[in-house]
C-alpha positions, 0 to 999 in steps of 0.5 A, a space after each residue: 820640723 820637730 820642736 824640742 822643749 826644755 827648761 832652761 836657754 843653756 840646756 837649749 843651747 848645748 841640745 840644739 848643737 847636737 841636733 842640727 837644723 831638723 829640729 827647733 829647740 825651744 826653752 820653756 823658762 822653767 814652770 810655764 803655769 802655776 798656783 795662783 798667787 792671789 788665791 788658794 786655787 785649790 777645791 777641796 771640795 772637788 776632790 781638790 782639784 787644782 786651779 792653775 794659771 800662767 803667770 803674766 810674766 810667762 805670758 810671752 812664752 807659752 805665746 812662742 809656744 803656741 806658734 811652734 807647737 802649731 807648725 811643728 810635726 812632734 814636740 819632744 817635751 825634753 824637761 828633766 828626769 825628776 817629777 818636777 821635769 816630769 809636770 813641768 812638761 806636762 803643764 807645757 802640753 796643758 798650756 800650749 793645748 797641743 794634739 797629745 798624739 804630736 807629744 813624745 817625752 824623751 829624757 837623759 841622765 845627761 847632756 851629751 849627743 850619744 845620750 840625746 841620740 838615744 832617748 829620740 829612739 826610744 820616746 815614751 809618754 808623759 808619766 802620768 803617776 809622777 806629774 801626780 805625785 809633783 802635784 800632790 806635793 804642790 798641793 800639801 805645801 800651798 794648804 799648809 802655806 795658805 793656811 798656816 801663813 795668816 794664824 802665824 800673822 793673827 798669832 804672832 807677827 805680821 808677814 810671818 809664813 810657814 811651809 809643810 817641811 821647812 817647818 820640820 827643818 826649823 824644828 831641828 834647829 831650834 831642837 838641836 839649840 834646846 839642847 845646847 842651852 840646857 846642857 850642862 858639862 862634865 868635867 873629866 881627866 884622861 892620864 897619859 904616859 909619856 915613854 923614852 923617845 916621846 912615845 905617848 900611850 894612854 892609860 887602859 887600867 889602873 890596879 886590875 880595873 879598866 881605865 878610859 876616862 875618869 868623871 872628876 865631881 869634887 876635888 876630892 876626884 882630883 886629888 885621885 887623879 893627882 894620887 893615881 899620876 904620882 903612883 904610876 911614876 914610881 912604875 918600870 915598865 915593860 913593852 907587854 905586846 907588840 899587835 900588827 894587823 892591816 886594815 882597809 880603807 873602801 872608796 866612798 860611793 860616787 855623789 847623789 845630791 845630798 852627798 855633793 852638797 855635803 862635800 861642796 859645803 865641806 871642803 869647798 864651803 858652798 852653800 846648797 844654793 850656791 852648788 845645786 847652780 854651778 852644777 846645774 850650769 854644768 849639767 847644761 853645758 859648756 862651751 869646751 872650744 868650738 864645742 859646747 858638752 854638758 859635762 855633768 850626769 843630772 845632779 838630782 839624784 839620790 841613785 848610786 847606780 852607774 851605767 857599764 859605759 861609765 864605768 868601763 869609760 872609768 876603768 880605762 881612766 884610772 889604768 892609763 892614769 896609774 896602772 893596773 895596781 889602783 885598778 879593782 878585778 871588777 867594778 865597785 858596785 854600791 847600793 843604795 841605802 834609801 828604799 825610795 831611792 829612783 834606781 833608775 836613775 845615775 849618780 852625780 858623774 862626769 859625762 866623760 870621765 877622760 876629760 880631766 879636770 885640769 883639761 878644762 880648766 881654762 874654759 870654767 868658771 873659778 866655782 864651776 872647776 872647783 866642783 867638778 875637779 871635786 865629782 870627778 875625783 869621787 868617781 874616779 876614786 870610787 872604781 879605784 882601789 881601797 887605801 891599805 893601813 898598817 896598825 900597831 899596837 904597843 901595850 905598856 904594862 908595870 906591876 899596876 898599871 898598863 897603857 896602850 898608843 897605836 900607830 898608822 902606817 900608809 902601806 898603799 894610798 888605793 883610791 887616796 891617791 885621787 881622793 886627797 880630800 881626806 887626811 890621814 895620819 901617819 905616825 912612825 912606829 917605834 922599833 921595840 921589842 916585846 918583853 923589852 924595858 922602857 923609862 917612864 921620862 912623864 906622866 901629864 894628866 889632861 882636864 876634860 869637858 863633855 860638849 854640847 852637841 854641835 849645830 848644824 851647818 848646812 852640810 850636817 842639816 842635810 845628813 839629818 834630813 835626808 837620814 829621816 828621808 824628809 825631803 828630797 834631792 831637788 828641795 834641800 838647797 830651798 828648804 834652807 834658803 826658805 828658812 835664812 830668807 824668812 828670818 827664821 835662822 842665821 848662818 854665823 860661822 857657817 853654823 845655824 842660830 835661830 832667831 827669836 821670831 823661828 824660836 816662837 814660831 816653832 814652838 807654836 806650830 810644835 805646840 798645835 800641830 805636833 801631830 803633823 810637823 814633825 819628822 816623823 809623820 813628815 817621812 811618810 808623806 813622802 814615803 807618800 807621794 813615792 807610793 803615788 809615783 809607783 801607782 800605789 796608792 790614789 793622790 786624792 786619798 793621800 791629800 784627803 787623809 792630810 786636810 782631814 788631821 790638818 783642818 781639825 788642828 787648824 780650827 783648834 789652834 785658832 780657838 786656843 793660840 794664844 796671841 803672843 807678842 814680843 815684849 819692848 826690850 828697854 834701853 838708856 839710849 834718848 830718842 832724837 827726836 822727843 827725849 823719850 826712850 828707845 825701846 827694842 823692838 821686834 818687826 818682820 824683818 828683826 829687832 830695831 830702835 823705836 821710841 817708847 812714844 809710840 804712836 805720838 813719836 814714830 821715830 826708828 833706826 836699825 838696832 846696830 848701825 856701820 859708822 863710817 869717816 865721811 862726814 854729811 855734806 850738809 851739816 856734818 855728822 858722820 854718815 851710816 851705811 842703811 840698805 834699800 828693801 832691795 839689801 843695795 847699801 846707802 849712806 844717810 846722815 846719822 844726825 836724822 830726822 834733823 838731816 835727812 840728807 842720802 847718798 850713794 854708797 861709795 865702791 871705789 870704782 870709776 866710771 870709765 865715760 865720765 871719771 864720776 864713781 860708779 854706784 851700785 843699783 836695783 832693777 828689776 833684772 837684779 843688781 848692776 853698777 852706775 855712774 853717779 852723774 847719771 842722769 847726764 851720762 847714763 853708763 851702765 854695767 852688771 857683773 864683778 868689775 874693777 878698775 884696771 887700765 886696759 893694754 890694748 885699749 886703755 879703757 879703764 875697766 874690766 869685767 869677770 867673764 867665765 872666771 877671766 878679767 877682760 875689758 869691759 871695753 865692747 869689741 875689744 876683746 882682750 882678756 887676762 889668763 885665768 886668776 890674774 
């Protein structure tokens, strides 16, 4: 018996169906060793030697793997093909103490039967250069996080932490907010001429001088605009030139990690974290009828490469769907812009281009379908002909003025036939002839103001990180998630707003660690990690160079960084306990109201409380919504601390067993619903649920399974059609 070890159970399930009984396919459930949580875990004096431990929760997994490894003839490490996957595979061999002669490493870009069988034919050894690169990254992050966090806790606020790459991302957001704050808008005007048949042209020349926009700084300037408008009205215009040109709009390359996250954010409204979670499920495999299929290739990549077989299949699909008119003579080839891209990888694409989104829709959840549809369309469109446009430019002239109008017509839709997310603003071209007089019907002046640079969205922040070479495909989502979890930034209307504690932290890091927490240095470190992976730089050399610089800055910060304590903000609200005024204070989880008489009075409450119409059953006061530390809502009496009554937050869902109310609860395994009549009724359920009576068995609760609402009564099996 041979053993194949992967990271996730879903991946194991898919691969096991391809390999049959000769192979035992098991999951390591991600990393099985890491640096210890309770100590630094890096021996700096001994060439930065890491001390790895097996976390308590992973010990049963390691014990199982040890038994399986011992009884297996060959152990295939089939973890993901990036550096993190390589490191996970190496840690598996170290933790299980497997005989190195039994170990073979296999890697693949897609989880299909053909790809897995091909990988088994050409195994290799674990790439220790990639492992060393990942280990160096982990040690760098441990040094910064472990050494900086106590400094921030001491000098700014307890509970703060910092990261090597996240701090640079935070700096980008804070710097952008500073730009917006300091921006001073400038007023300018544009002039538009309206000719017969509602033809609008922009003024381009006035009295022989070019005219684009007229900046206004005083009332006299506004008078000039008005005078110009009146002069134009007196003129007679003719069509002086009509120019027609053809242009092409070429398709975008297939997705890499960053562009997939950007498109999913802009088009689907997915967060980076959500995009990667859904992509992971598509990569690891989905049950399509009786067959389990990995629908997309590996989703952590920065290469535009495409396998020849995939290109041939894409061209075949285009020809069958749309005909030869949409197929270029040769496959479109895209060059990866990043010099650091791992060219052995492939772009993100469907494993089988002929598997159209609508064909797999019944087997996917709503979010899986949306992302697969996006990936499929982008890949197919990348191998199609360009869209063709006819551009018409018309110039209108008079004795003293010139105006221009532009019109665009779609001649051939090309790749836009598939990639329908690009908006094309077509304009009807007026039927005019050269030297034809045209009647001026109106002159419109429009006031404008210059605008500050926009706040970062998830998509634009990822684009900026990629542009500067900060982070790698596997890190973008984690960077953003960490900033949000730490409370350094918040997302409002899909834009990042730095919080006060984030601004303070960023400013202090910039002041004392400017040499290492900046865009350029962080990009250089990424370059160094790539050099380690390519055997062009020694791991210890990189770590030693970094630590020497970092240690000097750290010592200086401890000595010279001033203690920052955000000042209390006064309010007119009165403390219900002692009658003193409440003040706004700053805590680990943001601002809150506290008694100014602290520490004699320790009354606190959230800055904003959501008042409900529900009355307290003990004192009759309205109840307010509060949250546990794990984020679960509950109701508390607004008359606290006089009345300390609490009750579960109402969900409006009824227990199908006893008719009681289902309430949100949290366990180690996450959120679930339980009956409010517990312990008399011990009904529980997880997932997205709704009250609905099953037409088959009469059960009164439905749960969402794979995008369908299904009866929650085990054994019934009734499901509505998708989308119901």
